[in-house]
N, C-alpha and C positions, 0 to 999 in steps of 0.2 A: 493546376497547379496550387502545391500548398503552401499557404501564408499564415501569419499572425500579426495581429495588431496590437499595436502599444495598449501600457494597462491603461484601463478608467480610473478616473479620478476616483482615491479614498471619500471611507465615509465616517465620521466617528463612529465608534465600537461602545456598548456599554460597558466593557471592560476598562476605555479609557485607552484606548489603541484605536487603530486604524483596520479600518476593511473595505475590500475591495471585490465587489459582485460580478460575477459573469463576466470576466475575463475570457476573452476569446487567445487559448494558448496555440490554436491551431484551426485552420479552415482548410479542411480537406475537399478536394474537388468531389460533387457528387453526396457530400454527406452533410448532416447537422454542424454547427458550429462546435467545437470542444471549449468546454468552458472550464475555467476554475474559479473559488473564490479564496480569497488571502485573507486572512487574518493575525497583523502585526502586532505587537504587545507596545505598550506606550513605551515612550523614551528614544533615547538618540539612534541605538543602533548602530551596525549594523545586527542582526540577529539571526541565529541556527533558524533554520527553517526544516520542516518534516510534511511529510506530502503523504494526504489521507487519499485512501483508495477503499471506496466502498465494495462491499459484497454484493451477491444476488445470482450466483449461479453461472456469471457470466452474461446473462442474459437480462436483467433488471437490474435496479437499485441508481440511485442518484448521491450527489457528492453533498447533499446539503443534508442528509438524512442518516443517523446513525442505527445499528440493530434496536430492535425493540426492547432488549436486555438492559441496554445504555440508555438514560437519562438526554432526552435532547440536547444537541449543541456540549456537553457533557468533557468528550476527549478534546475539541477545541479549546475551550476555557480553560481545561488544564493545562496546555501547554502552553497557551498564551500567559496566562499565572506565571507559570513558570519560566517566562523571558524568552521563549521560545515561538517562532511564527507559525503558521499552518496553513499549507494552500492545500484544500480539498477540491480532487480531481474528477472530472467526470471522464469517460471514453468510450470506446463504442462497445456495443455490445454486439452479444451473437447472430441476432437478428439483422444485424444493420453487415457484420465484415467477419471471419474468420481469423483464427490467430497467423499471424503475429499481430494484427491491426491494432489489439486493445495494449500490447506491450510497445509498438509503436507508439501509439499516443501516450502511455507514463512517460516514454522517455523522449516525446516533444516538451510533454510538458517540462521535464527535468532543464530539458533546453532552455526553455523560455525562461524559466527562474534565472538560469543559470547567466542570460545574455540582457535581462532587464533587472538584475540584483542590486547594483546602483540607484537605481528609481525608485523600487521599493524597500531600499532599506534592509536587505538579506545578505547574509554569508556564508556564499552557497559552496565554501569550502567545508563546511559544519551542517551538511544538508540528510537529512534519514528518510527512510519509508516507514509506514504506519499501515498494514490493511488488514482489511477482516474477510477472512474465506476467500472468495475468487480473489476478492482485491489483495488478501495477503500472497495468493499465487504471484500476481504481476508482481507486488513488489518485492519479492523476494526475486525474481527473474531480472528486474531492473537491477537490484542490490548486485546480483552474481555475474552480469553483464555489460554492464556499464562500470565508469568508474569513476561517477559523480555520488554514491552512495556511502555515507560513512558509519551508519547502521540500520538496521531493520528492525520491525516488531512484527511476528505476520501470528493474528490470532486467526486458531482453527484452519491452517493454509492446505490445500491439496498441493501435495508435492510430487507426486508420481502418478502422472492421470492413467498409465495402462493399468497399473495395481489397482486403482478403485473399480476395474470391472464394470463401469457403468457406461455400457455399450451401447444400452435403446436408439432407436429411431431417433428418439426426444428428449436423450437425457442432455444436462447440460455440456458434458464432453463429446457427445457428438457433434452437438450444437457447432461448439467452440471451434472445433478441430475439422469441419466441414463431413465429417465421417466417423466412424468408428475409430477407437483408439487403436485396436486390434489390426485394424486394414493400412492405419496409417501411423506404423512405428515412430519413423521420423520426425514427423510432426509431435504427436506425442512426447516424444524425449524433448524437442526443444521448448514443449510448454510446460516441461516439470523442473524445477527446482531442484530435485533431487538429483536428478541428472546432469545439469548445468556448473554442480560446482566443481571450483578450481582452487588453488593455491592463492593466497591474495583476499580471498572473502572478506566482507566488513564483519563486524560482531552481529550476531541475531539473537535475539528473546523471540521464543516460541510458545505460545501458549496455548493449548489444547485443551476441551474437555475430556476427560476420561470415557465419558458415557456417550460422545457423539455419532450417531449410527447416519449422520448423513455425511461426513466424512471423519472416518475411522483417526483415533489419535496414534494410529504407528504412521501414518502420514508423515507427522509433526517428526516422530522418532526417528523415519528415515531419514529425512533432510539433515535433523541432528547431526546423526551418527555420521553421513558424508560430510557435512563441514568440520566435526573434529576432527575426522580420519585427515582432511585437508589442512590442518593446522589452524583452521579458524576459532575464535570465541564465541562460544553458542551455549547458550541457558536455555533448557527447554524445563519449562512448567505445566508439568499435570494436573490440571481442575478435576479434585473429585468431585465426583457426582454432576458433573456439569454436563449437558447435551451439546449441542449445537449453538453456536452464539451462547454460549455459558447458560443457555436453559437449566432452570433448577438448581442454580449456585446463588448462594443467598449476599456474595457482598463482590457485584462486579464493580461499583467502584474502588473499591481494593487492587483491583486486576488493572482500572485506569490508571491508579496511582501509580502503580509498580512499573508499566509503560513509560510514563511521563517522567519516572526517576532515571528508569535506565536511558532513556534518549535523553534526559538532560544529562545524564555525567557523561557518556559515550561522546556528544556534541561538545560539549565545553572541553574535554580532554584533547582536542586537534586543533590547532592553534588557527587564529581566526586568519584570512584573507591568505 
């Protein structure tokens, strides 16, 4: 039986707000507890909230840590400073369960925040997602397959898994799907945001290094084109000279600020509650 637990008590954070560490948003039978941390700004609220989803090729990563190219805590601090709460979410990795398990977990986290919004001081009618790499894929899928997400930021996301061509036995895509994408076309399509776009999609900000050799820039281009064709608002930002995780780019803090500004604007534009 799948369960969740009530939020743990908050503790003061250096920013003056409150943080809840290690909230069990889902207890799935046979698996480790799935946890999130919630950072809420100082003040009365309720606050818009962004769900942060880590990368790691679907098989690694931790809700508490940002890519090596981003200063530790910078994303979370910038959102809170802008008056936006942030929930950093763990999900099942490919060594634990195959797709759609990680998307089910993200959806469960969104549901948890909605269920406890009053206690947590959140305005979940103003909820966004922000993910990097594999986490960006899951964030995009959540934005496209639920009605809970008002805006999405995707940093260098895989968006069309079959087009990546990573079908080796130990590739991240093979591990995620439980077999090669070529042999599991339906599963690959369901796990590909570019294949899940429909009218009514929320606004997207896609940011991708032009020299990314792990996840080619064309992956963001494909999602951007599908979103625009469906009538959605999509902004595609090519980061010149940058590899995966924006390696080699000198102004990653500027990209963080750009994403925070986008989310603050899009979430503030929606009527509260």
